[in-house]
ROMI-629790 format. One record per residue: residue number from 1; residue in one letter; z, x, y of N, C-alpha, C, O, CB in turn. Coordinates in steps of 0.1 Angstrom, whole numbers, padded with zeros to 4 digits. Glycine has a CB too. Layout:
REM residues N
[node NUM; "A"; [Z; X; Y]; [Z; X; Y]; [Z; X; Y]; [Z; X; Y]; [Z; X; Y]];
...
//
This chain:
REM residues 49
[node 1; "M"; [0073; 0138; -0302]; [0087; 0143; -0296]; [0085; 0149; -0282]; [0090; 0147; -0271]; [0095; 0156; -0306]];
[node 2; "T"; [0076; 0157; -0286]; [0067; 0166; -0275]; [0061; 0162; -0269]; [0062; 0167; -0258]; [0058; 0174; -0279]];
[node 3; "G"; [0052; 0149; -0270]; [0047; 0148; -0261]; [0059; 0133; -0249]; [0059; 0130; -0237]; [0031; 0145; -0267]];
[node 4; "L"; [0065; 0130; -0257]; [0075; 0127; -0243]; [0082; 0135; -0231]; [0084; 0132; -0219]; [0086; 0123; -0248]];
[node 5; "L"; [0086; 0150; -0238]; [0088; 0157; -0229]; [0076; 0162; -0222]; [0079; 0172; -0216]; [0096; 0165; -0232]];
[node 6; "F"; [0061; 0161; -0221]; [0051; 0159; -0212]; [0053; 0153; -0202]; [0055; 0156; -0191]; [0041; 0154; -0215]];
[node 7; "L"; [0052; 0135; -0210]; [0048; 0126; -0203]; [0057; 0120; -0195]; [0053; 0119; -0183]; [0042; 0118; -0209]];
[node 8; "I"; [0073; 0115; -0197]; [0084; 0117; -0191]; [0081; 0124; -0174]; [0079; 0115; -0166]; [0092; 0127; -0200]];
[node 9; "P"; [0082; 0138; -0171]; [0082; 0144; -0159]; [0068; 0136; -0148]; [0069; 0132; -0137]; [0081; 0160; -0164]];
[node 10; "I"; [0057; 0138; -0156]; [0043; 0132; -0151]; [0047; 0117; -0147]; [0044; 0111; -0137]; [0030; 0132; -0164]];
[node 11; "A"; [0055; 0111; -0158]; [0055; 0097; -0154]; [0068; 0091; -0139]; [0069; 0080; -0133]; [0060; 0089; -0172]];
[node 12; "L"; [0076; 0104; -0137]; [0086; 0104; -0132]; [0080; 0106; -0113]; [0083; 0100; -0103]; [0097; 0116; -0141]];
[node 13; "F"; [0069; 0117; -0116]; [0058; 0124; -0104]; [0056; 0113; -0096]; [0060; 0111; -0085]; [0043; 0130; -0110]];
[node 14; "M"; [0045; 0105; -0105]; [0039; 0097; -0101]; [0044; 0085; -0096]; [0039; 0079; -0086]; [0032; 0096; -0108]];
[node 15; "G"; [0056; 0081; -0102]; [0063; 0072; -0097]; [0074; 0072; -0080]; [0078; 0063; -0073]; [0071; 0071; -0109]];
[node 16; "L"; [0074; 0085; -0078]; [0080; 0092; -0070]; [0069; 0094; -0055]; [0072; 0092; -0044]; [0085; 0104; -0079]];
[node 17; "L"; [0056; 0098; -0062]; [0046; 0099; -0051]; [0043; 0086; -0051]; [0041; 0085; -0038]; [0034; 0108; -0051]];
[node 18; "G"; [0041; 0074; -0055]; [0038; 0061; -0053]; [0053; 0056; -0045]; [0051; 0047; -0036]; [0032; 0052; -0069]];
[node 19; "L"; [0064; 0057; -0045]; [0073; 0053; -0037]; [0070; 0062; -0022]; [0071; 0056; -0012]; [0087; 0056; -0044]];
[node 20; "G"; [0066; 0075; -0022]; [0062; 0086; -0008]; [0052; 0076; -0002]; [0053; 0075; 0010]; [0054; 0103; -0011]];
[node 21; "A"; [0041; 0068; -0008]; [0029; 0065; -0001]; [0035; 0050; 0004]; [0030; 0045; 0014]; [0012; 0065; -0012]];
[node 22; "F"; [0046; 0043; -0004]; [0043; 0029; 0002]; [0058; 0033; 0013]; [0059; 0025; 0022]; [0043; 0012; -0010]];
[node 23; "L"; [0068; 0044; 0012]; [0077; 0043; 0027]; [0070; 0049; 0037]; [0075; 0048; 0049]; [0091; 0050; 0026]];
[node 24; "W"; [0058; 0057; 0035]; [0050; 0061; 0044]; [0039; 0050; 0053]; [0035; 0049; 0065]; [0043; 0070; 0037]];
[node 25; "A"; [0036; 0042; 0042]; [0028; 0028; 0049]; [0038; 0024; 0059]; [0037; 0025; 0071]; [0026; 0014; 0038]];
[node 26; "V"; [0047; 0019; 0052]; [0057; 0011; 0061]; [0062; 0021; 0074]; [0062; 0017; 0086]; [0070; 0007; 0050]];
[node 27; "K"; [0066; 0034; 0071]; [0071; 0038; 0089]; [0060; 0040; 0095]; [0064; 0042; 0106]; [0079; 0052; 0093]];
[node 28; "S"; [0044; 0041; 0094]; [0035; 0042; 0103]; [0028; 0028; 0108]; [0017; 0027; 0115]; [0025; 0052; 0099]];
[node 29; "G"; [0034; 0017; 0102]; [0034; 0005; 0110]; [0017; -0004; 0099]; [0006; -0008; 0103]; [0031; 0011; 0133]];
[node 30; "Q"; [0021; -0003; 0089]; [0009; -0008; 0079]; [0012; -0023; 0075]; [0003; -0031; 0073]; [0008; 0002; 0064]];
[node 31; "F"; [0024; -0026; 0074]; [0029; -0042; 0074]; [0034; -0051; 0089]; [0037; -0062; 0091]; [0042; -0042; 0065]];
[node 32; "D"; [0032; -0041; 0095]; [0034; -0051; 0111]; [0033; -0063; 0112]; [0043; -0071; 0114]; [0025; -0049; 0121]];
[node 33; "D"; [0024; -0065; 0111]; [0020; -0074; 0118]; [0009; -0084; 0104]; [-0003; -0085; 0106]; [0013; -0066; 0133]];
[node 34; "P"; [0016; -0090; 0091]; [0010; -0095; 0081]; [0000; -0110; 0085]; [-0011; -0112; 0082]; [0021; -0098; 0070]];
[node 35; "V"; [0008; -0118; 0093]; [0003; -0135; 0091]; [-0011; -0131; 0111]; [-0018; -0140; 0116]; [0028; -0155; 0094]];
[node 36; "G"; [-0009; -0123; 0115]; [-0018; -0122; 0130]; [-0036; -0117; 0121]; [-0047; -0120; 0127]; [-0008; -0105; 0144]];
[node 37; "A"; [-0035; -0109; 0110]; [-0048; -0101; 0101]; [-0053; -0120; 0093]; [-0064; -0125; 0095]; [-0039; -0085; 0083]];
[node 38; "A"; [-0043; -0126; 0086]; [-0044; -0135; 0079]; [-0051; -0145; 0087]; [-0060; -0151; 0083]; [-0033; -0139; 0073]];
[node 39; "N"; [-0046; -0145; 0101]; [-0051; -0161; 0111]; [-0062; -0153; 0116]; [-0072; -0161; 0116]; [-0038; -0170; 0126]];
[node 40; "R"; [-0065; -0143; 0120]; [-0080; -0138; 0129]; [-0094; -0141; 0117]; [-0105; -0143; 0120]; [-0079; -0114; 0134]];
[node 41; "I"; [-0090; -0140; 0107]; [-0100; -0144; 0097]; [-0110; -0160; 0100]; [-0122; -0163; 0098]; [-0091; -0145; 0083]];
[node 42; "L"; [-0093; -0168; 0109]; [-0099; -0182; 0110]; [-0110; -0181; 0123]; [-0120; -0187; 0123]; [-0086; -0194; 0112]];
[node 43; "I"; [-0106; -0174; 0132]; [-0110; -0173; 0146]; [-0128; -0172; 0144]; [-0134; -0165; 0136]; [-0102; -0158; 0155]];
[node 44; "D"; [-0135; -0183; 0157]; [-0150; -0180; 0152]; [-0148; -0174; 0166]; [-0143; -0178; 0176]; [-0163; -0194; 0147]];
[node 45; "D"; [-0155; -0162; 0164]; [-0163; -0157; 0181]; [-0173; -0156; 0181]; [-0176; -0152; 0192]; [-0161; -0146; 0188]];
[node 46; "D"; [-0182; -0158; 0175]; [-0200; -0161; 0173]; [-0206; -0171; 0178]; [-0207; -0182; 0173]; [-0204; -0163; 0159]];
[node 47; "K"; [-0210; -0166; 0188]; [-0217; -0170; 0200]; [-0229; -0181; 0195]; [-0238; -0175; 0190]; [-0224; -0157; 0208]];
[node 48; "P"; [-0230; -0196; 0196]; [-0241; -0202; 0190]; [-0254; -0197; 0194]; [-0256; -0194; 0206]; [-0241; -0214; 0191]];
[node 49; "L"; [-0266; -0197; 0183]; [-0278; -0192; 0190]; [-0285; -0205; 0192]; [-0296; -0204; 0198]; [-0287; -0181; 0181]];
//
């Protein structure tokens, strides 16, 4: 039972830390253009030898 008193606050803190990291990533524009990055891999910019 005493283990739960130790683990529950740690789990809540880690959950809030993950939520904070996600909100920071959204605010800083990490998810602005998900389609462009997927299409960029298909563009061949290499010049033939």
